C-alpha positions as a Python dict, from the first residue, in 0.01 Angstrom:
ca = {
    (1, 'M'): (0, 0, 0),
    (2, 'A'): (47, 12, -375),
    (3, 'Y'): (257, -246, -552),
    (4, 'R'): (525, -184, -812),
    (5, 'R'): (432, -256, -1173),
    (6, 'L'): (789, -353, -1267),
    (7, 'G'): (731, -266, -1632),
    (8, 'V'): (540, -582, -1719),
    (9, 'K'): (177, -693, -1742),
    (10, 'S'): (6, -833, -1436),
    (11, 'A'): (26, -1199, -1538),
    (12, 'H'): (396, -1165, -1618),
    (13, 'R'): (459, -987, -1287),
    (14, 'R'): (280, -1259, -1091),
    (15, 'A'): (472, -1536, -1270),
    (16, 'M'): (800, -1351, -1219),
    (17, 'L'): (741, -1314, -845),
    (18, 'R'): (636, -1680, -814),
    (19, 'N'): (956, -1792, -987),
    (20, 'A'): (1170, -1555, -781),
    (21, 'A'): (1013, -1674, -454),
    (22, 'T'): (1067, -2037, -552),
    (23, 'S'): (1431, -1967, -636),
    (24, 'L'): (1481, -1773, -312),
    (25, 'F'): (1357, -2059, -96),
    (26, 'K'): (1545, -2316, -304),
    (27, 'N'): (1885, -2140, -297),
    (28, 'G'): (1865, -1914, 8),
    (29, 'K'): (1958, -1601, -189),
    (30, 'I'): (1917, -1456, -537),
    (31, 'Q'): (2047, -1155, -726),
    (32, 'T'): (1793, -935, -902),
    (33, 'T'): (1708, -567, -954),
    (34, 'E'): (1626, -361, -648),
    (35, 'P'): (1256, -295, -726),
    (36, 'R'): (1198, -667, -788),
    (37, 'A'): (1375, -751, -463),
    (38, 'K'): (1157, -506, -271),
    (39, 'E'): (842, -665, -415),
    (40, 'L'): (976, -1012, -342),
    (41, 'V'): (1021, -930, 27),
    (42, 'S'): (646, -911, 88),
    (43, 'V'): (583, -1237, -99),
    (44, 'A'): (860, -1420, 89),
    (45, 'E'): (741, -1292, 426),
    (46, 'Q'): (387, -1412, 354),
    (47, 'M'): (510, -1756, 249),
    (48, 'I'): (722, -1797, 562),
    (49, 'T'): (430, -1687, 778),
    (50, 'L'): (215, -1951, 607),
    (51, 'A'): (485, -2210, 672),
    (52, 'K'): (497, -2117, 1040),
    (53, 'K'): (123, -2193, 1065),
    (54, 'G'): (200, -2542, 941),
    (55, 'D'): (-154, -2665, 885),
    (56, 'L'): (-291, -2830, 572),
    (57, 'A'): (-465, -2518, 440),
    (58, 'A'): (-143, -2319, 466),
    (59, 'R'): (51, -2593, 286),
    (60, 'R'): (-204, -2599, 4),
    (61, 'S'): (-187, -2221, -29),
    (62, 'A'): (191, -2239, -57),
    (63, 'L'): (166, -2523, -309),
    (64, 'A'): (-71, -2312, -518),
    (65, 'Y'): (179, -2023, -524),
    (66, 'L'): (526, -2178, -536),
    (67, 'M'): (637, -2369, -845),
    (68, 'E'): (806, -2679, -698),
    (69, 'E'): (671, -2922, -445),
    (70, 'D'): (1011, -2999, -291),
    (71, 'V'): (1061, -2628, -225),
    (72, 'V'): (734, -2623, -29),
    (73, 'T'): (854, -2925, 169),
    (74, 'K'): (1178, -2743, 247),
    (75, 'L'): (986, -2426, 339),
    (76, 'F'): (757, -2605, 584),
    (77, 'G'): (1029, -2832, 723),
    (78, 'E'): (1358, -2643, 750),
    (79, 'I'): (1281, -2275, 695),
    (80, 'A'): (972, -2256, 918),
    (81, 'A'): (1158, -2425, 1204),
    (82, 'K'): (1446, -2180, 1162),
    (83, 'Y'): (1215, -1879, 1207),
    (84, 'A'): (979, -2028, 1466),
    (85, 'D'): (1064, -1770, 1735),
    (86, 'R'): (1105, -1471, 1499),
    (87, 'Q'): (823, -1219, 1449),
    (88, 'G'): (905, -1107, 1094),
    (89, 'G'): (1202, -967, 910),
    (90, 'Y'): (1299, -1295, 748),
    (91, 'T'): (1475, -1141, 446),
    (92, 'R'): (1759, -897, 388),
    (93, 'I'): (1828, -682, 82),
    (94, 'I'): (2188, -584, 9),
    (95, 'R'): (2243, -328, -264),
    (96, 'L'): (2505, -418, -523),
    (97, 'E'): (2666, -228, -811),
    (98, 'Q'): (2465, -111, -1109),
    (99, 'R'): (2417, -349, -1399),
    (100, 'R'): (2649, -271, -1685),
    (101, 'G'): (2403, -291, -1972),
    (102, 'D'): (2126, -59, -1855),
    (103, 'A'): (2260, 79, -1524),
    (104, 'A'): (1979, -84, -1326),
    (105, 'Q'): (2043, -95, -952),
    (106, 'M'): (2109, -457, -858),
    (107, 'A'): (2041, -613, -520),
    (108, 'L'): (2102, -940, -339),
    (109, 'I'): (1803, -1071, -145),
    (110, 'E'): (1871, -1344, 108),
    (111, 'L'): (1707, -1521, 398),
    (112, 'V'): (1836, -1395, 731),
}
């Protein structure tokens, strides 16, 4: 499956997705453009799957990707326990109105 380029260079895209994933787990939901939200879904699902494993290697992988250590603690403590019996589909994308400045389709991504 191909990924979306999102109009930025690869290092910028990676940093943007890392920041967005950190914010998503910290706040429970974020508002962004629809293509970014669709890319963020795969990252968030992978992080939650890592958290459900719960071992040291998974925690170190999450620490290497997410920006804040307390967010990783929350991910492995609260969020992983919440989705322990769920087999995927941890996030939901809700389409919002278009952004006024450039008419980009906005979306709200939240944890289910």
